[in-house]
N, C-alpha and C positions, 0 to 999 in steps of 0.2 A: 205098018206093025197090023201084024193077022190075028184074027179073033181064035181064041182057042177053048175048049172045054175042058170041063174037070169031071171026074167021076161023080156023082153023088155022095157027099159026105166029106168030100177032100176039098179044103178051100185054098187059096194059096197060101203058102206058107208066111209068118212074119219076118219082115226083113231084118238082116244082123244088123245090130249096134255096131258102129264103128268107133274106135278108141277116141273120146273128146277129154281135154283138160276140164273142160265145161261139166262132164262130168264126176268129176272126184269132188270130195269134201274140201271144204274150204283149207283145213291144216294140211292136206296134204298138196294142193295146189302153190300153197305157201312153201312147202319145203322142196317140191320141183322148180320153183323159182328162185328159190335161193341155192340150191344146187347147180344149175344154170347160170347165178350171178358168179359164184365161186369160179365155177371154170372160165369164166370168160373174163374175170378180173385175174386171175392167175394167168391166163394168156397176156394179157396186157403186161404184168408183172415180168412175165418170162421175154416178154418182146424186148421191152425195155432196157433189161438188164445184159 
């Protein structure tokens, strides 16, 4: 890794936030889990039919 300099008054930019389920509210996380569960169970029922 090489050392580098920034102009005075310019700092490193903040790192970008990546999407994460942990940053969502509890209600939204439960909705996501419910939707995934419905999709998985739909595929199970479809596969058994």
